[in-house]
Structure formats: C-alpha cells, structure tokens
C-alpha positions in Angstrom: 1.4 -27.5 9.9 3.6 -30.5 8.9 2.9 -31.7 5.4 2.7 -35.5 5.4 4.7 -37.5 2.8 2.5 -38.9 0.1 2.7 -42.5 -1.0 4.3 -41.4 -4.3 7.1 -39.5 -2.4 7.8 -42.6 -0.2 7.9 -44.8 -3.3 10.3 -42.4 -5.0 12.7 -42.4 -2.0 12.7 -46.2 -1.6 13.5 -46.6 -5.3 16.4 -44.2 -5.0 17.8 -46.0 -1.9 17.4 -49.3 -3.8 19.5 -47.7 -6.6 22.1 -46.8 -3.9 21.5 -43.1 -4.4 22.2 -41.2 -1.2 19.5 -38.8 0.2 22.0 -35.9 -0.3 21.9 -36.6 -4.0 18.2 -37.0 -4.5 16.7 -34.3 -2.3 16.6 -31.8 -5.1 15.1 -34.3 -7.5 12.4 -35.1 -4.9 11.5 -31.4 -4.5 11.5 -30.7 -8.2 9.1 -33.6 -8.8 6.7 -33.1 -6.0 7.2 -29.3 -5.2 7.1 -29.8 -1.4 10.5 -28.3 -0.4 11.6 -31.2 1.8 14.8 -30.7 3.7 17.5 -33.3 4.1 16.8 -33.7 7.8 13.1 -34.3 7.1 13.9 -36.9 4.5 16.4 -38.9 6.6 14.0 -38.7 9.6 11.2 -40.1 7.4 13.4 -42.9 6.1 14.4 -43.8 9.7 10.7 -44.0 10.7 10.0 -46.2 7.7 12.9 -48.5 8.7 14.7 -47.8 5.5 18.5 -47.8 5.8 20.8 -45.8 3.5 24.1 -46.8 5.1 25.0 -48.7 1.9 24.5 -45.6 -0.2 27.5 -43.4 -1.1 27.2 -39.7 -2.0 28.3 -38.6 -5.5 31.1 -36.6 -3.9 32.4 -39.6 -2.0 32.3 -41.7 -5.2 34.1 -39.0 -7.2 36.7 -38.6 -4.5 37.3 -42.4 -4.4 37.5 -42.6 -8.2 40.0 -39.7 -8.2 42.1 -41.3 -5.6 42.2 -44.5 -7.6 43.3 -42.6 -10.7 46.0 -40.8 -8.8 47.2 -43.9 -7.0 48.0 -45.5 -10.4 50.5 -42.8 -11.0 52.6 -41.9 -8.0 54.8 -39.7 -10.1 51.8 -37.6 -11.2 50.9 -37.0 -7.5 54.5 -36.1 -6.6 55.0 -33.9 -9.6 51.7 -32.0 -9.2 52.5 -28.4 -8.1 51.1 -27.3 -4.8 49.8 -24.1 -6.4 47.8 -26.2 -9.0 46.3 -28.3 -6.2 45.2 -25.2 -4.3 43.6 -23.8 -7.5 41.6 -27.0 -8.0 40.4 -27.0 -4.4 39.3 -23.4 -4.7 37.5 -24.0 -7.9 35.6 -27.0 -6.4 34.6 -24.8 -3.4 33.3 -22.1 -5.7 31.4 -24.6 -7.8 29.8 -26.0 -4.6 28.9 -22.5 -3.4 27.2 -21.6 -6.7 25.3 -24.9 -6.6 24.0 -24.1 -3.1 23.0 -20.6 -4.3 21.1 -22.0 -7.3 19.3 -24.5 -5.0 18.3 -21.7 -2.6 17.0 -19.5 -5.5 15.1 -22.4 -7.0 13.3 -23.0 -3.6 12.4 -19.4 -3.2 11.1 -19.2 -6.8 9.0 -22.3 -6.3 7.6 -20.9 -3.0 6.7 -17.5 -4.6 5.1 -19.2 -7.6 3.0 -21.5 -5.3 1.8 -18.5 -3.3 0.8 -16.5 -6.4 -0.9 -19.5 -8.1 -2.8 -20.1 -4.8 -4.1 -16.6 -4.7 -5.1 -16.6 -8.4 -6.9 -20.0 -7.9 -8.8 -18.7 -4.9 -9.8 -15.4 -6.7 -11.0 -17.4 -9.7 -13.2 -19.6 -7.6 -14.6 -16.6 -5.7 -15.5 -14.9 -9.0 -17.3 -18.0 -10.2 -19.2 -18.9 -7.1 -19.8 -16.0 -4.8 -23.4 -14.8 -4.7 -23.8 -11.1 -3.8 -25.6 -10.1 -0.7 -29.0 -8.4 -1.1 -28.8 -4.7 -1.7 -30.2 -2.1 0.7 -32.0 1.1 0.0 -29.7 3.9 -1.0 -30.5 7.2 0.9 -31.2 10.2 -1.1 -28.6 13.0 -1.2 -29.9 15.8 1.1 -30.4 19.1 -0.5 -27.9 21.7 0.8 -29.4 24.1 3.3 -28.1 27.5 4.3 -26.2 27.1 7.6 -25.3 23.5 7.1 -21.7 22.4 6.4 -21.1 19.9 3.5 -18.2 17.5 4.1 -17.1 14.0 3.2 -16.6 11.5 6.0 -13.4 9.4 6.4 -13.1 6.2 8.2 -9.7 4.4 8.6 -10.3 0.7 9.1 -7.3 -1.5 9.9 -5.7 -4.2 12.0 -8.7 -6.4 12.6 -6.4 -9.5 12.9 -9.4 -11.7 12.3 -8.8 -15.3 13.5 -6.3 -14.3 16.3 -7.3 -15.3 19.8 -6.1 -13.2 22.8 -6.6 -15.0 26.1 -7.1 -12.6 29.0 -5.6 -15.1 31.5 -2.2 -14.9 29.6 -2.0 -11.1 29.8 -3.4 -10.3 33.2 -7.0 -9.6 31.9 -5.8 -6.5 30.0 -7.5 -7.6 26.8 -9.5 -10.4 25.3 -10.1 -11.1 21.6 -11.7 -13.6 19.2 -14.0 -13.5 16.2 -17.1 -12.8 18.3 -15.4 -9.9 20.0 -14.3 -8.6 16.6 -17.9 -8.7 15.4 -19.1 -6.8 18.4 -16.5 -4.1 18.0 -17.3 -3.6 14.4 -21.0 -3.4 15.2 -20.1 -0.8 17.9 -18.1 1.1 15.3 -21.0 1.2 12.9 -23.5 2.4 15.6 -21.0 5.1 16.6 -20.5 6.4 13.1 -24.2 6.5 12.4 -24.9 8.3 15.7 -22.2 10.9 15.1 -23.1 11.6 11.5 -26.9 11.7 11.9 -27.4 13.0 15.5 -24.4 14.7 17.0 -23.4 16.6 13.9 -26.8 17.8 12.8 -25.3 20.9 11.2 -23.4 18.8 8.6 -24.3 17.0 5.4 -22.3 14.0 4.4 -23.0 12.9 0.8 -20.0 10.5 0.8 -18.0 8.2 3.1 -14.5 7.1 2.2 -13.3 3.9 3.9 -9.5 3.6 3.9 -8.7 0.0 4.7 -5.1 0.0 5.8 -4.5 -3.8 6.0 -4.0 -6.6 8.5 -7.6 -7.7 8.2 -6.6 -11.3 9.0 -4.0 -12.6 11.5 -2.1 -14.5 8.7 0.3 -17.3 8.7 3.7 -15.6 8.9 4.0 -16.2 12.7 3.9 -19.9 13.8 2.5 -19.1 17.3 -0.4 -17.2 15.7 -1.2 -20.1 13.4 -1.1 -22.6 16.3 -3.4 -20.5 18.5 -5.7 -19.0 15.9 -9.3 -19.9 15.1 -10.0 -21.9 11.9 -7.9 -21.4 8.7 -6.9 -18.5 6.4 -9.8 -19.4 4.0 -12.3 -19.1 6.9 -10.7 -15.9 8.1 -11.1 -14.3 4.7 -14.6 -15.6 4.2 -15.8 -14.7 7.7 -14.2 -11.2 7.7 -15.6 -10.4 4.3 -19.1 -11.4 5.4 -19.0 -9.5 8.7 -17.4 -6.3 7.1 -20.0 -6.5 4.3 -22.8 -6.3 6.9 -20.9 -3.4 8.5 -20.7 -1.5 5.2 -24.3 -2.3 4.3 -25.5 -0.6 7.5 -23.4 2.5 6.5 -24.7 2.4 2.9 -28.2 3.1 4.3 -26.9 6.4 5.8 -24.3 7.6 3.3 -25.5 8.1 -0.3 -22.0 7.2 -1.6 -19.3 5.0 -0.1 -15.8 4.5 -1.6 -13.7 1.6 -0.2 -10.0 1.7 -0.9 -8.0 -1.3 0.4 -4.2 -1.8 0.7 -2.5 -4.9 2.1 -0.7 -5.3 5.4 2.1 -7.6 6.5 0.2 -10.2 8.4 -1.6 -11.4 5.3 1.6 -12.3 3.5 1.7 -15.8 2.1 5.4 -16.1 2.6 7.3 -15.7 5.9 10.0 -13.8 4.2 9.3 -10.2 3.3 8.8 -9.8 -0.5 8.7 -6.6 -2.6 7.5 -8.2 -5.8 3.8 -9.0 -6.0 3.1 -7.7 -2.5 -0.6 -7.9 -3.3 -0.3 -11.7 -3.1 -1.8 -11.5 0.4 -4.8 -12.7 2.4 -5.9 -9.0 2.8 -6.3 -8.7 -1.0 -8.3 -12.0 -1.1 -10.5 -10.6 1.7 -11.1 -7.3 -0.1 -12.0 -9.1 -3.3 -14.4 -11.4 -1.4 -15.9 -8.3 0.1 -16.3 -6.6 -3.2 -18.1 -9.6 -4.7 -20.5 -9.8 -1.8 -21.4 -6.1 -2.3 -21.3 -6.0 -6.1 -25.1 -5.4 -6.3 -25.0 -2.4 -3.9 -25.0 0.5 -6.3 -23.7 3.2 -4.0 -20.5 1.4 -3.1 -17.3 1.6 -5.1 -14.2 -0.5 -4.6 -10.5 0.5 -5.3 -8.2 -2.4 -4.8 -4.7 -1.3 -5.9 -1.9 -3.9 -6.2 0.6 -1.3 -4.9 1.4 -1.4 -1.2 0.4 2.3 -1.0 -2.1 4.4 -2.8 -3.4 8.0 -3.2 -7.0 9.0 -2.4 -8.6 12.3 -3.3 -11.1 13.5 -0.8 -12.7 17.0 -1.2 -9.7 18.1 -3.2 -7.2 17.0 -0.6 -4.7 14.2 -1.4 -4.5 11.4 1.2 -1.7 8.7 1.1 -2.8 5.3 2.5 0.0 3.0 3.6 0.1 0.1 6.1 3.5 1.0 7.5 5.2 -2.3 8.1 8.2 -1.3 6.0 9.1 1.3 8.6 11.7 -0.2 10.9 10.8 0.1 14.6 12.0 -1.0 17.9 10.2 -1.0 21.3 7.4 1.5 20.3 6.3 3.9 17.6 9.3 5.0 15.4 8.4 8.6 15.1 11.8 9.5 13.5 11.5 6.5 11.1 7.9 7.5 10.1 8.9 11.2 9.5 11.9 10.1 7.4 9.7 7.7 5.3 7.1 10.3 4.8 9.6 13.0 3.7 11.2 10.6 1.2 7.9 9.4 -0.2 6.6 12.9 -0.5 9.8 14.0 -2.3 9.4 11.0 -4.6 5.8 12.0 -5.4 6.6 15.7 -5.6 9.1 14.8 -8.5 5.9 13.6 -10.3 4.2 16.9 -9.4 2.0 15.2 -6.8 1.5 17.0 -3.5 0.4 14.9 -0.5 -1.7 16.6 2.2 -2.3 13.8 4.6 -0.5 10.5 5.3 -2.5 7.7 7.0 -0.8 4.6 8.5 -2.0 1.5 10.3 0.3 -1.3 11.6 1.4 0.3 14.9 -1.9 -0.3 16.8 -1.6 3.2 18.3 -3.7 6.2 17.6 -1.8 9.4 17.1 -1.0 12.3 14.8 1.9 14.4 13.8 1.9 17.8 12.1 3.7 18.2 8.8 4.8 21.5 7.1 1.6 21.1 5.0 -1.1 18.7 6.4 -0.8 15.9 8.9 0.4 12.4 9.5 -2.3 10.1 11.1 -1.8 6.8 12.9 -4.8 4.6 13.1 -5.5 2.3 16.1 -6.5 -1.3 15.8 -9.7 -3.4 16.3 -7.7 -6.2 18.2 -6.1 -4.0 20.9 -3.2 -5.3 22.9 -2.0 -9.0 22.6 0.6 -11.3 24.1 3.3 -9.9 21.8 2.7 -6.2 22.5 2.4 -6.8 26.3 5.0 -9.6 26.7 7.7 -8.0 24.6 7.0 -4.2 24.4 5.0 -3.8 27.7 2.5 -1.9 25.7 -1.3 -2.1 25.1 -3.8 0.3 23.8 -7.6 0.1 23.7 -9.1 -0.9 20.4 -10.1 2.2 18.4 -10.5 3.5 14.9 -10.2 6.9 13.3 -13.3 8.7 12.0 -13.2 12.3 10.7 -14.7 14.9 8.4 -12.9 16.4 5.4 -13.8 20.0 4.2 -13.1 21.1 0.7 -11.2 24.2 2.0 -10.0 23.4 5.5 -9.1 19.7 5.0 -9.6 17.6 8.1 -12.0 19.3 10.5 -13.6 17.3 13.4 -12.3 13.9 14.3 -12.9 11.0 16.6 -10.7 8.1 17.8 -13.7 5.8 18.4 -13.0 3.5 21.4 -14.3 0.0 20.8 -12.6 -1.8 23.7 -15.6 -2.6 25.8 -18.1 -3.0 23.0 -21.3 -4.6 24.4 -22.9 -7.6 22.8 -25.4 -6.1 20.3 -29.1 -7.0 20.1 -28.7 -7.6 16.4 -25.2 -9.1 15.9 -23.6 -9.6 12.5 -24.1 -13.1 11.1 -21.3 -15.6 10.5 -21.2 -19.3 11.2 -18.3 -21.5 10.0 -20.6 -24.5 9.9 -23.0 -23.0 7.4 -22.5 -22.3 3.6 -22.1 -18.6 2.8 -25.2 -18.6 0.6 -27.4 -19.7 3.5 -25.9 -16.9 5.7 -26.5 -14.4 2.9 -30.2 -15.3 3.1 -30.1 -14.8 6.9 -28.7 -11.3 6.3 -31.6 -10.6 4.0 -34.2 -11.8 6.5 -32.5 -9.8 9.3 
C-alpha cells in the first residue's frame, strides 16, 4: 500500500525548494522529521505531480565543487604545483566519506523500520490487554479414574500454517485447491470433530488427561510478500482478530473433552513485520499478536494454559519426553523438502542443547506444508502439514501441492510417540454449527453469540 504524502510533508518540501535546497540534500531531513522512509525517486515524482520545479536548486556537492574550483582558479600555481599523488588521496578520501555516509543512512533507515515494527506490536498488545473481553468459559471435564486395561497417555496436536487471510483461487491453479477464511473455519471445525471422535470413540482403551497443542507458526498470511497483501482478505489486524476468535472456539470445544490443555506457540516467517529477515526480536510478529489475542479470549477458561516464548524455538516436556518446537523457515531449501538441511540443523541444535545437558527426543517442524517423519538415533523428526494446502506459489514454482492436514498423536510415558494420525482436512464439509466470525461486527457481540451457541 502506497503511503500518501501528508500536507505537512508537502509544505516541508515546498519550503526547501523555495530555499533552493535540492531534494538530494533534504531527503534525509524529511525522513527524520516524518519517519516515513521516502525515497529520492518518490520525492521527485511527487514534486513533479505538484508542479514544483527544482531545476534552480543546486546540490551541496555541486556548490562545494564550484566553490573549490573558484578557489583553485585564483591560484594557477597552486593547481600546477599540486602533486598528482595528493590529488588522488583527496579523491579517495572523498569517496570513502561518501561511502560511510551512505552506510549510515541505510543503518538509520533499518533502525527506524525495526523500531516502528516493535512499537506497533507493543501498542497493539497494550490495547488488547486493556479492551479484550474473555469468551465465556465451558465446563471442564472431570479426570477419569484409571482403570485396569486402559492406557494413560497425553495427546499432542501440531497446529500450523493456517495462513489466515490468504485467498487461493481454484481457477488459477487448475482446481487443485481452494482457500479463504470460510474454508479455514470449516477445516478447523473438521479437525476438532476428528480429534474428539478419535480420542473419545476410536481409542476407547485410552485415557487422555491432557492435550498439548504445539502451534508452529504462520497462523496469518502476513505482509512480507506483496502479491499476498494485494490478493488477501482484509488487513493484518482482522487476520489476527478473526484467527484468534476462530481458534478460541476450536480450543473451547476440545476443552470440554480434555481435562487439561497446554498451548505453546512459536512464530513463523509469514507473520514478520519487516520484509527483511531479522534475528533480533523475532517475536515482533503477527503470530505473537494472534497468540496473545487468543490467550486473552480464553483467560477465564481454567483448564487452558498458554506458553508464548519470545524465542523462535522452544522445548516442551510431554510425559517425560522432550519435544523441540520450531517453525523451520531458517532452514534453506530449494525445490522441495531439504531433508539434508533439516538433518544438519537438527544435529547442530541438538549438539548445542546437549552442551547444556538437554537431550531432545522429538523435533517438530512446520513451514514446509508437507507431512513427514524421519528417524533419529534417539527419537524422531516430524514435519507437520498445513491447513491451507497448495497455493499459487507451491504449484506455480515448485509444481507441488499436498492436501491440508495436521498431526495428532499420543505420547506414552515409557514408549514416547505411540499412535498417530495425519488428519486430512482437504475436503472438510460445511459444518452444521460453524465457528462464528464476522468482520462487520464488534468482537464483544460475537463473543455473546459464541455463548448463545
């Protein structure tokens, strides 16, 4: 989205032109004053549209060069006697000064952009904490007494790559997939129904006192790719708000089945607030905002616990086994799943943790939109699928598409991962009681609708 020039900016530029200051010399002053990161091309284009000519303005460099020539012309002997070596040194020094100035300008712009993103997130989180009203709590199921012959385990759900807000048009990819916010709602409802059916009906010989939800990032489509912003539904605020409300309803259904739920959320790459990859403050991310929004909506639900680490990876203990949750975007890939890169990353990270006397049993990744697993010397590496499925990028560039699916499994205190499902959500039917979310209604009104439902 192009940011329009304010009247104050226009007045500032006109005044500088009146003072015969060339745009080259006031672009930095303009950006420092208004914090909008205007480029020289943008400024000169705007001046042209306003009919403001700067032909009479001379850059500082031109002025300095002219004044220097005037000084030198007054003393021909000084010019003649000036050693060539000294002239070259002066020229090289000027070049170095200009290079350093350019670097400083670039660093200042990056610092300003990073600060703006961090301040935006802090402002949003503060408003959420002050205004969000929690959803009504649901009845917590009693923990079933252990019976001889039944197996007690914890359940694990990997939830990732929802890409809420993105639209996938079937006509653009040969009807291989279709996706929008409504389809996302249907797929999450299908996921909830499948989890409840498996845990309560198909696995009658098991008792599940606890469900761990490993949220592996990319809950929203984000703003780092221009074509996604251009074709997406609504805005990042509405993506975060809508996703939080829908996932809250999803978790509330599960909270009526599992006596305890622990939600651990790490951020992905699509939620970044800057196009450039950053390693400082990686939690400055729309995923983190969505998770916080979700935790506030469910703060009155006593059997739900939230872990929202600021690290891009985290460790989760389940039945005495250590799980490492990581999105996976910092693993370089080309034309498919980088199995070698994944193994190399896992071995390095495990070695790093082992130096701290931490042994990892299972590594869980999102990002690649492909379900899969790979045995390790001890334990296993698990790739989660996605809720979105294939899109224009995966099909148009990689010629790949997989059905929407998510990983659901049991964890035994001795044997680790036992049974498992890659739950296919691709053709999720429209549910009789769909999750509620309407961009045209205030959240508080929709919270009341959730209660009535």
